[in-house]
MOPAC internal coordinates of N, CA, C and O (Angstrom, degrees):
PM7 1SCF
backbone

  N    0.0000 0     0.00 0     0.00 0    0    0    0
  C    1.4092 1     0.00 0     0.00 0    1    0    0
  C    1.5771 1   107.80 1     0.00 0    2    1    0
  O    1.2310 1   120.81 1   -51.28 1    3    2    1
  N    1.2616 1   116.06 1   128.72 1    3    2    1
  C    1.4435 1   122.39 1  -177.09 1    5    3    2
  C    1.5415 1   109.36 1   -96.22 1    6    5    3
  O    1.2310 1   121.31 1   -33.71 1    7    6    5
  N    1.3124 1   115.10 1   146.29 1    7    6    5
  C    1.5040 1   121.12 1   177.54 1    9    7    6
  C    1.5225 1   106.92 1  -104.22 1   10    9    7
  O    1.2310 1   119.19 1   -54.30 1   11   10    9
  N    1.2816 1   119.14 1   125.70 1   11   10    9
  C    1.4329 1   121.67 1   177.44 1   13   11   10
  C    1.4676 1   111.57 1   -85.07 1   14   13   11
  O    1.2310 1   120.26 1   -52.79 1   15   14   13
  N    1.3293 1   117.10 1   127.21 1   15   14   13
  C    1.4688 1   122.34 1  -178.62 1   17   15   14
  C    1.5509 1   107.53 1  -114.79 1   18   17   15
  O    1.2310 1   122.71 1   -28.46 1   19   18   17
  N    1.2963 1   112.41 1   151.54 1   19   18   17
  C    1.4409 1   119.42 1   178.12 1   21   19   18
  C    1.5264 1   106.92 1  -102.64 1   22   21   19
  O    1.2310 1   119.83 1   -66.08 1   23   22   21
  N    1.2856 1   117.94 1   113.92 1   23   22   21
  C    1.4449 1   120.44 1   178.30 1   25   23   22
  C    1.5197 1   109.21 1   -88.81 1   26   25   23
  O    1.2310 1   121.33 1   -23.60 1   27   26   25
  N    1.3462 1   115.07 1   156.40 1   27   26   25
  C    1.5300 1   116.13 1   179.40 1   29   27   26
  C    1.4963 1   112.36 1   -61.66 1   30   29   27
  O    1.2310 1   119.01 1   147.02 1   31   30   29
  N    1.3102 1   119.49 1   -32.98 1   31   30   29
  C    1.5079 1   119.49 1   178.52 1   33   31   30
  C    1.5057 1   110.68 1   -66.34 1   34   33   31
  O    1.2310 1   120.51 1   138.10 1   35   34   33
  N    1.3345 1   116.64 1   -41.90 1   35   34   33
  C    1.4559 1   119.00 1   177.96 1   37   35   34
  C    1.4995 1   110.14 1   -63.96 1   38   37   35
  O    1.2310 1   118.54 1   134.66 1   39   38   37
  N    1.2994 1   120.38 1   -45.34 1   39   38   37
  C    1.4846 1   122.24 1   177.53 1   41   39   38
  C    1.5358 1   111.50 1   -61.49 1   42   41   39
  O    1.2310 1   120.53 1   140.08 1   43   42   41
  N    1.3044 1   116.59 1   -39.92 1   43   42   41
  C    1.4396 1   120.23 1   177.99 1   45   43   42
  C    1.5159 1   110.68 1   -66.62 1   46   45   43
  O    1.2310 1   120.29 1   139.80 1   47   46   45
  N    1.2931 1   117.05 1   -40.20 1   47   46   45
  C    1.5155 1   120.37 1   178.58 1   49   47   46
  C    1.5195 1   109.52 1   -64.00 1   50   49   47
  O    1.2310 1   120.44 1   134.40 1   51   50   49
  N    1.3111 1   116.76 1   -45.60 1   51   50   49
  C    1.4892 1   119.68 1   177.23 1   53   51   50
  C    1.4784 1   112.11 1   -61.77 1   54   53   51
  O    1.2310 1   118.96 1   139.17 1   55   54   53
  N    1.3054 1   119.59 1   -40.83 1   55   54   53
  C    1.4764 1   122.81 1  -177.81 1   57   55   54
  C    1.5379 1   108.31 1   -69.51 1   58   57   55
  O    1.2310 1   119.46 1   138.86 1   59   58   57
  N    1.3206 1   118.64 1   -41.14 1   59   58   57
  C    1.4797 1   120.37 1   177.93 1   61   59   58
  C    1.4968 1   112.28 1   -67.03 1   62   61   59
  O    1.2310 1   120.49 1   145.45 1   63   62   61
  N    1.3012 1   116.66 1   -34.55 1   63   62   61
  C    1.4816 1   121.07 1   179.53 1   65   63   62
  C    1.5578 1   109.31 1   -66.43 1   66   65   63
  O    1.2310 1   121.95 1   137.16 1   67   66   65
  N    1.3609 1   113.88 1   -42.84 1   67   66   65
  C    1.4833 1   117.35 1   178.09 1   69   67   66
  C    1.5486 1   110.96 1   -65.64 1   70   69   67
  O    1.2310 1   120.65 1   141.88 1   71   70   69
  N    1.3190 1   116.36 1   -38.12 1   71   70   69
  C    1.5080 1   120.90 1  -179.51 1   73   71   70
  C    1.5048 1   108.79 1   -66.24 1   74   73   71
  O    1.2310 1   119.91 1   137.14 1   75   74   73
  N    1.3617 1   117.78 1   -42.86 1   75   74   73
  C    1.4488 1   119.06 1  -179.95 1   77   75   74
  C    1.5111 1   109.97 1   -66.20 1   78   77   75
  O    1.2310 1   118.63 1   140.01 1   79   78   77
  N    1.3030 1   120.21 1   -39.99 1   79   78   77
  C    1.4753 1   122.01 1   176.57 1   81   79   78
  C    1.4955 1   110.65 1   -62.33 1   82   81   79
  O    1.2310 1   119.00 1   140.99 1   83   82   81
  N    1.2872 1   119.52 1   -39.01 1   83   82   81
  C    1.4962 1   121.50 1   176.54 1   85   83   82
  C    1.4978 1   111.74 1   -63.61 1   86   85   83
  O    1.2310 1   120.23 1   137.35 1   87   86   85
  N    1.3181 1   117.17 1   -42.65 1   87   86   85
  C    1.4569 1   122.29 1   179.12 1   89   87   86
  C    1.5454 1   109.49 1   -63.19 1   90   89   87
  O    1.2310 1   120.44 1   135.06 1   91   90   89
  N    1.2950 1   116.76 1   -44.94 1   91   90   89
  C    1.4739 1   123.68 1  -179.80 1   93   91   90
  C    1.5264 1   109.20 1   -61.43 1   94   93   91
  O    1.2310 1   120.82 1   138.77 1   95   94   93
  N    1.3312 1   116.04 1   -41.23 1   95   94   93
  C    1.4611 1   119.54 1  -179.83 1   97   95   94
  C    1.5446 1   112.00 1   -66.88 1   98   97   95
  O    1.2310 1   120.95 1   135.66 1   99   98   97
  N    1.2889 1   115.80 1   -44.34 1   99   98   97
  C    1.4889 1   119.56 1   178.15 1  101   99   98
  C    1.5226 1   109.63 1   -63.81 1  102  101   99
  O    1.2310 1   119.91 1   140.91 1  103  102  101
  N    1.3036 1   117.78 1   -39.09 1  103  102  101
  C    1.5063 1   122.12 1  -177.91 1  105  103  102
  C    1.5402 1   105.75 1   -66.95 1  106  105  103
  O    1.2310 1   119.42 1   135.18 1  107  106  105
  N    1.3582 1   118.71 1   -44.82 1  107  106  105
  C    1.4142 1   121.69 1  -177.82 1  109  107  106
  C    1.5346 1   111.80 1   -57.51 1  110  109  107
  O    1.2310 1   122.50 1   128.49 1  111  110  109
  N    1.3367 1   112.82 1   -51.51 1  111  110  109
  C    1.4640 1   116.31 1  -176.78 1  113  111  110
  C    1.5030 1   113.11 1   -70.28 1  114  113  111
  O    1.2310 1   120.26 1   151.37 1  115  114  113
  N    1.3334 1   117.12 1   -28.63 1  115  114  113
  C    1.4539 1   121.67 1   174.16 1  117  115  114
  C    1.5526 1   109.61 1   -63.78 1  118  117  115
  O    1.2310 1   121.02 1   136.95 1  119  118  117
  N    1.3225 1   115.65 1   -43.05 1  119  118  117
  C    1.4351 1   120.10 1  -179.44 1  121  119  118
  C    1.5514 1   110.92 1   -67.72 1  122  121  119
  O    1.2310 1   120.19 1   153.44 1  123  122  121
  N    1.3102 1   117.25 1   -26.56 1  123  122  121
  C    1.4850 1   122.04 1   174.54 1  125  123  122
  C    1.5728 1   109.57 1   -73.97 1  126  125  123
  O    1.2310 1   120.09 1   138.32 1  127  126  125
  N    1.2927 1   117.44 1   -41.68 1  127  126  125
  C    1.4575 1   122.15 1  -173.36 1  129  127  126
  C    1.5245 1   115.10 1   -81.06 1  130  129  127
  O    1.2310 1   119.05 1   145.37 1  131  130  129
  N    1.3097 1   119.42 1   -34.63 1  131  130  129
  C    1.4632 1   123.44 1  -175.67 1  133  131  130
  C    1.5187 1   113.82 1   -58.60 1  134  133  131
  O    1.2310 1   117.08 1   139.89 1  135  134  133
  N    1.2741 1   123.15 1   -40.11 1  135  134  133
  C    1.4649 1   120.24 1   179.13 1  137  135  134
  C    1.5346 1   114.01 1   -59.64 1  138  137  135
  O    1.2310 1   120.16 1   157.78 1  139  138  137
  N    1.3081 1   117.29 1   -22.22 1  139  138  137
  C    1.4854 1   118.94 1   176.07 1  141  139  138
  C    1.5287 1   112.18 1   -73.07 1  142  141  139
  O    1.2310 1   119.86 1   170.44 1  143  142  141
  N    1.2975 1   117.86 1    -9.56 1  143  142  141
  C    1.4666 1   121.69 1   178.98 1  145  143  142
  C    1.5706 1   111.12 1   -92.13 1  146  145  143
  O    1.2310 1   120.91 1   167.36 1  147  146  145
  N    1.3386 1   115.87 1   -12.64 1  147  146  145
  C    1.4680 1   118.56 1  -174.96 1  149  147  146
  C    1.5672 1   111.78 1   -62.21 1  150  149  147
  O    1.2310 1   120.58 1   129.25 1  151  150  149
  N    1.2704 1   116.50 1   -50.75 1  151  150  149
  C    1.5056 1   120.15 1  -178.01 1  153  151  150
  C    1.5374 1   111.54 1   -59.15 1  154  153  151
  O    1.2310 1   120.09 1   126.89 1  155  154  153
  N    1.3595 1   117.43 1   -53.11 1  155  154  153
  C    1.4535 1   116.33 1   178.05 1  157  155  154
  C    1.5135 1   113.78 1   -58.96 1  158  157  155
  O    1.2310 1   120.31 1   144.11 1  159  158  157
  N    1.3086 1   117.02 1   -35.89 1  159  158  157
  C    1.4954 1   118.12 1   175.64 1  161  159  158
  C    1.5256 1   112.97 1   -63.91 1  162  161  159
  O    1.2310 1   120.90 1   136.75 1  163  162  161
  N    1.3508 1   115.89 1   -43.25 1  163  162  161
  C    1.4364 1   116.89 1   177.24 1  165  163  162
  C    1.5415 1   111.38 1   -61.03 1  166  165  163
  O    1.2310 1   119.77 1   141.75 1  167  166  165
  N    1.3064 1   118.05 1   -38.25 1  167  166  165
  C    1.4115 1   121.18 1   179.07 1  169  167  166
  C    1.5177 1   111.66 1   -68.91 1  170  169  167
  O    1.2310 1   120.32 1   143.48 1  171  170  169
  N    1.3646 1   117.00 1   -36.52 1  171  170  169
  C    1.4364 1   122.35 1  -177.84 1  173  171  170
  C    1.5548 1   110.46 1   -70.33 1  174  173  171
  O    1.2310 1   120.86 1   147.71 1  175  174  173
  N    1.2925 1   115.96 1   -32.29 1  175  174  173
  C    1.4896 1   119.85 1   179.32 1  177  175  174
  C    1.4873 1   113.09 1   -66.47 1  178  177  175
  O    1.2310 1   120.85 1   153.03 1  179  178  177
  N    1.3600 1   115.97 1   -26.97 1  179  178  177
  C    1.4447 1   119.49 1  -178.74 1  181  179  178
  C    1.4874 1   112.98 1   -79.31 1  182  181  179
  O    1.2310 1   120.17 1   151.97 1  183  182  181
  N    1.3539 1   117.28 1   -28.03 1  183  182  181
  C    1.4580 1   120.13 1  -179.38 1  185  183  182
  C    1.6058 1   113.17 1  -105.03 1  186  185  183
  O    1.2310 1   119.88 1   171.59 1  187  186  185
  N    1.2673 1   117.84 1    -8.41 1  187  186  185
  C    1.4711 1   121.04 1   178.06 1  189  187  186
  C    1.5226 1   108.58 1  -134.87 1  190  189  187
  O    1.2310 1   121.37 1    -0.09 1  191  190  189
  N    1.2895 1   114.99 1   179.91 1  191  190  189
  C    1.4924 1   118.59 1   179.84 1  193  191  190
  C    1.5235 1   108.36 1  -106.79 1  194  193  191
  O    1.2310 1   120.15 1  -125.54 1  195  194  193
  N    1.3465 1   117.32 1    54.46 1  195  194  193
  C    1.4801 1   122.33 1   173.03 1  197  195  194
  C    1.5474 1   109.47 1   -68.59 1  198  197  195
  O    1.2310 1   121.51 1   143.02 1  199  198  197
  N    1.2911 1   114.71 1   -36.98 1  199  198  197
  C    1.4687 1   119.41 1  -179.48 1  201  199  198
  C    1.5259 1   114.35 1    83.76 1  202  201  199
  O    1.2310 1   122.32 1   -21.25 1  203  202  201
  N    1.2743 1   113.16 1   158.75 1  203  202  201
  C    1.4530 1   122.19 1  -178.80 1  205  203  202
  C    1.5974 1   108.69 1   -69.37 1  206  205  203
  O    1.2310 1   121.40 1   151.76 1  207  206  205
  N    1.3040 1   114.93 1   -28.24 1  207  206  205
  C    1.4863 1   117.18 1  -178.80 1  209  207  206
  C    1.5075 1   111.59 1   -62.23 1  210  209  207
  O    1.2310 1   119.09 1   148.95 1  211  210  209
  N    1.3080 1   119.34 1   -31.05 1  211  210  209
  C    1.4590 1   122.32 1   179.15 1  213  211  210
  C    1.5330 1   110.05 1   -64.77 1  214  213  211
  O    1.2310 1   121.83 1   138.26 1  215  214  213
  N    1.3223 1   114.10 1   -41.74 1  215  214  213
  C    1.4947 1   119.74 1   178.18 1  217  215  214
  C    1.5295 1   108.83 1   -66.03 1  218  217  215
  O    1.2310 1   121.35 1   139.90 1  219  218  217
  N    1.3329 1   115.03 1   -40.10 1  219  218  217
  C    1.4720 1   119.24 1   178.96 1  221  219  218
  C    1.5128 1   111.80 1   -62.45 1  222  221  219
  O    1.2310 1   120.46 1   141.53 1  223  222  221
  N    1.3370 1   116.72 1   -38.47 1  223  222  221
  C    1.4757 1   118.75 1   178.57 1  225  223  222
  C    1.5311 1   110.59 1   -65.04 1  226  225  223
  O    1.2310 1   120.14 1   138.95 1  227  226  225
  N    1.3415 1   117.34 1   -41.05 1  227  226  225
  C    1.4454 1   121.81 1  -178.68 1  229  227  226
  C    1.5313 1   109.00 1   -66.91 1  230  229  227
  O    1.2310 1   118.82 1   140.16 1  231  230  229
  N    1.3692 1   119.85 1   -39.84 1  231  230  229
  C    1.4624 1   121.17 1   177.87 1  233  231  230
  C    1.5265 1   110.46 1   -65.00 1  234  233  231
  O    1.2310 1   120.04 1   140.49 1  235  234  233
  N    1.3217 1   117.53 1   -39.51 1  235  234  233
  C    1.4703 1   120.08 1  -179.72 1  237  235  234
  C    1.5083 1   109.33 1   -71.33 1  238  237  235
  O    1.2310 1   118.73 1   142.65 1  239  238  237
  N    1.3418 1   120.03 1   -37.35 1  239  238  237
  C    1.4448 1   122.01 1   175.64 1  241  239  238
  C    1.5497 1   110.65 1   -61.03 1  242  241  239
  O    1.2310 1   121.38 1   138.86 1  243  242  241
  N    1.3029 1   114.97 1   -41.14 1  243  242  241
  C    1.4575 1   119.60 1   179.17 1  245  243  242
  C    1.5688 1   109.86 1   -63.55 1  246  245  243
  O    1.2310 1   121.57 1   134.53 1  247  246  245
  N    1.2792 1   114.60 1   -45.47 1  247  246  245
  C    1.5147 1   119.13 1   178.34 1  249  247  246
  C    1.5815 1   110.75 1   -60.19 1  250  249  247
  O    1.2310 1   119.67 1   138.69 1  251  250  249
  N    1.3022 1   118.24 1   -41.31 1  251  250  249
  C    1.4564 1   120.41 1   179.09 1  253  251  250
  C    1.5563 1   108.90 1   -68.39 1  254  253  251
  O    1.2310 1   119.57 1   140.72 1  255  254  253
  N    1.2958 1   118.42 1   -39.28 1  255  254  253
  C    1.4313 1   122.35 1   177.63 1  257  255  254
  C    1.5310 1   111.03 1   -62.91 1  258  257  255
  O    1.2310 1   120.96 1   139.12 1  259  258  257
  N    1.2995 1   115.76 1   -40.88 1  259  258  257
  C    1.4757 1   121.13 1   176.35 1  261  259  258
  C    1.5384 1   112.03 1   -60.44 1  262  261  259
  O    1.2310 1   120.16 1   135.66 1  263  262  261
  N    1.2881 1   117.29 1   -44.34 1  263  262  261
  C    1.4350 1   121.74 1   179.90 1  265  263  262
  C    1.5167 1   111.83 1   -66.36 1  266  265  263
  O    1.2310 1   120.94 1   132.42 1  267  266  265
  N    1.3527 1   115.80 1   -47.58 1  267  266  265
  C    1.4640 1   120.15 1   179.85 1  269  267  266
  C    1.5493 1   114.56 1   -64.98 1  270  269  267
  O    1.2310 1   121.22 1   139.62 1  271  270  269
  N    1.3237 1   115.27 1   -40.38 1  271  270  269
  C    1.4526 1   121.27 1  -177.58 1  273  271  270
  C    1.4676 1   117.94 1   -92.82 1  274  273  271
  O    1.2310 1   119.55 1  -172.20 1  275  274  273
  N    1.3173 1   118.46 1     7.80 1  275  274  273
  C    1.4969 1   119.14 1  -175.39 1  277  275  274
  C    1.5055 1   115.43 1   -65.04 1  278  277  275
  O    1.2310 1   119.33 1   154.86 1  279  278  277
  N    1.2841 1   118.89 1   -25.14 1  279  278  277
  C    1.4929 1   121.30 1   177.05 1  281  279  278
  C    1.4972 1   116.35 1   -85.13 1  282  281  279
  O    1.2310 1   119.90 1   171.43 1  283  282  281
  N    1.3159 1   117.80 1    -8.57 1  283  282  281
  C    1.4788 1   123.99 1  -174.03 1  285  283  282
  C    1.5477 1   106.89 1   -67.15 1  286  285  283
  O    1.2310 1   120.90 1   -44.23 1  287  286  285
  N    1.3317 1   115.89 1   135.77 1  287  286  285
  C    1.4348 1   122.18 1   177.10 1  289  287  286
  C    1.5656 1   106.26 1  -121.77 1  290  289  287
  O    1.2310 1   120.51 1   -73.27 1  291  290  289
  N    1.3494 1   116.63 1   106.73 1  291  290  289
  C    1.4819 1   118.65 1  -175.53 1  293  291  290
  C    1.5669 1   111.70 1   -62.02 1  294  293  291
  O    1.2310 1   120.16 1   156.69 1  295  294  293
  N    1.3054 1   117.29 1   -23.31 1  295  294  293
  C    1.5202 1   118.62 1  -177.51 1  297  295  294
  C    1.5201 1   109.96 1   -85.13 1  298  297  295
  O    1.2310 1   118.40 1   171.49 1  299  298  297
  N    1.2581 1   120.65 1    -8.51 1  299  298  297
  C    1.4978 1   121.35 1  -177.54 1  301  299  298
  C    1.4811 1   109.62 1   -84.18 1  302  301  299
  O    1.2310 1   120.45 1   -44.51 1  303  302  301
  N    1.3412 1   116.74 1   135.49 1  303  302  301
  C    1.4136 1   122.77 1   176.28 1  305  303  302
  C    1.5081 1   109.11 1  -107.77 1  306  305  303
  O    1.2310 1   120.20 1   -66.59 1  307  306  305
  N    1.3506 1   117.23 1   113.41 1  307  306  305
  C    1.4802 1   120.23 1  -177.29 1  309  307  306
  C    1.5050 1   113.31 1   -65.51 1  310  309  307
  O    1.2310 1   120.46 1   154.62 1  311  310  309
  N    1.3158 1   116.72 1   -25.38 1  311  310  309
  C    1.4494 1   116.50 1  -179.21 1  313  311  310
  C    1.4905 1   113.17 1   -63.45 1  314  313  311
  O    1.2310 1   119.92 1   146.44 1  315  314  313
  N    1.3409 1   117.76 1   -33.56 1  315  314  313
  C    1.4442 1   118.81 1  -179.75 1  317  315  314
  C    1.5249 1   111.99 1   -72.01 1  318  317  315
  O    1.2310 1   121.07 1   150.99 1  319  318  317
  N    1.3466 1   115.57 1   -29.01 1  319  318  317
  C    1.4656 1   117.56 1   177.27 1  321  319  318
  C    1.5622 1   110.21 1   -69.26 1  322  321  319
  O    1.2310 1   119.15 1   135.21 1  323  322  321
  N    1.3169 1   119.23 1   -44.79 1  323  322  321
  C    1.4330 1   121.22 1  -179.25 1  325  323  322
  C    1.5508 1   108.95 1   -67.71 1  326  325  323
  O    1.2310 1   121.36 1   143.53 1  327  326  325
  N    1.3206 1   115.01 1   -36.47 1  327  326  325
  C    1.4698 1   120.68 1   179.08 1  329  327  326
  C    1.5111 1   112.41 1   -65.07 1  330  329  327
  O    1.2310 1   119.97 1   148.60 1  331  330  329
  N    1.3134 1   117.66 1   -31.40 1  331  330  329
  C    1.4493 1   121.39 1  -178.50 1  333  331  330
  C    1.5457 1   109.57 1   -66.79 1  334  333  331
  O    1.2310 1   119.42 1   148.12 1  335  334  333
  N    1.2816 1   118.72 1   -31.88 1  335  334  333
  C    1.4848 1   122.18 1   176.06 1  337  335  334
  C    1.4909 1   109.26 1   -61.87 1  338  337  335
  O    1.2310 1   120.95 1   134.11 1  339  338  337
  N    1.3585 1   115.79 1   -45.89 1  339  338  337
  C    1.4840 1   119.77 1  -179.72 1  341  339  338
  C    1.4937 1   110.46 1   -67.14 1  342  341  339
  O    1.2310 1   119.72 1   139.00 1  343  342  341
  N    1.3129 1   118.15 1   -41.00 1  343  342  341
  C    1.4671 1   121.02 1   176.95 1  345  343  342
  C    1.5085 1   113.75 1   -61.29 1  346  345  343
  O    1.2310 1   122.79 1   140.32 1  347  346  345
  N    1.3692 1   112.26 1   -39.68 1  347  346  345
  C    1.5024 1   116.94 1  -179.97 1  349  347  346
  C    1.5204 1   109.06 1   -65.82 1  350  349  347
  O    1.2310 1   120.10 1   136.48 1  351  350  349
  N    1.3177 1   117.42 1   -43.52 1  351  350  349
  C    1.4785 1   121.03 1  -178.74 1  353  351  350
  C    1.5671 1   109.10 1   -63.68 1  354  353  351
  O    1.2310 1   119.61 1   139.14 1  355  354  353
  N    1.3117 1   118.36 1   -40.86 1  355  354  353
  C    1.4364 1   120.74 1   179.52 1  357  355  354
  C    1.5175 1   110.93 1   -66.51 1  358  357  355
  O    1.2310 1   121.31 1   144.74 1  359  358  357
  N    1.3681 1   115.10 1   -35.26 1  359  358  357
  C    1.4925 1   120.83 1  -179.89 1  361  359  358
  C    1.5292 1   107.88 1   -67.87 1  362  361  359
  O    1.2310 1   120.60 1   141.68 1  363  362  361
  N    1.3186 1   116.47 1   -38.32 1  363  362  361
  C    1.5231 1   121.03 1  -178.49 1  365  363  362
  C    1.5485 1   105.55 1   -66.93 1  366  365  363
  O    1.2310 1   119.39 1   137.22 1  367  366  365
  N    1.3572 1   118.77 1   -42.78 1  367  366  365
  C    1.4188 1   117.84 1   179.46 1  369  367  366
  C    1.5357 1   114.71 1   -62.93 1  370  369  367
  O    1.2310 1   121.42 1   143.71 1  371  370  369
  N    1.3503 1   114.90 1   -36.29 1  371  370  369
  C    1.4033 1   121.49 1   180.00 1  373  371  370
  C    1.5524 1   112.22 1   -66.54 1  374  373  371
  O    1.2310 1   121.46 1   148.32 1  375  374  373
  N    1.3537 1   114.82 1   -31.68 1  375  374  373
  C    1.4544 1   120.21 1  -178.37 1  377  375  374
  C    1.5341 1   109.77 1   -75.37 1  378  377  375
  O    1.2310 1   120.47 1   145.83 1  379  378  377
  N    1.3342 1   116.70 1   -34.17 1  379  378  377
  C    1.4742 1   121.00 1  -175.51 1  381  379  378
  C    1.4767 1   111.96 1   -68.42 1  382  381  379
  O    1.2310 1   120.10 1   180.00 1  383  382  381

């Protein structure tokens, strides 16, 4: 019977994977939401002195969010992926 241990590198890898997934999720939803600000920004530049550079910054931020969040899958549940490692390890113990 083998005992499963959690090494610091494995814990660090799992934590960094979850952090990367969170960043991708935020970037994905930011890229979805930012286009809704375009029309109000265009209207605001006509009545105030926001300037075209403000719109340019928002467009660039949207492009960056698209690049960072392009691999995010809203239908994927990360808990099942980490749980599958535990289930696999338990299955290996049962086989031994």
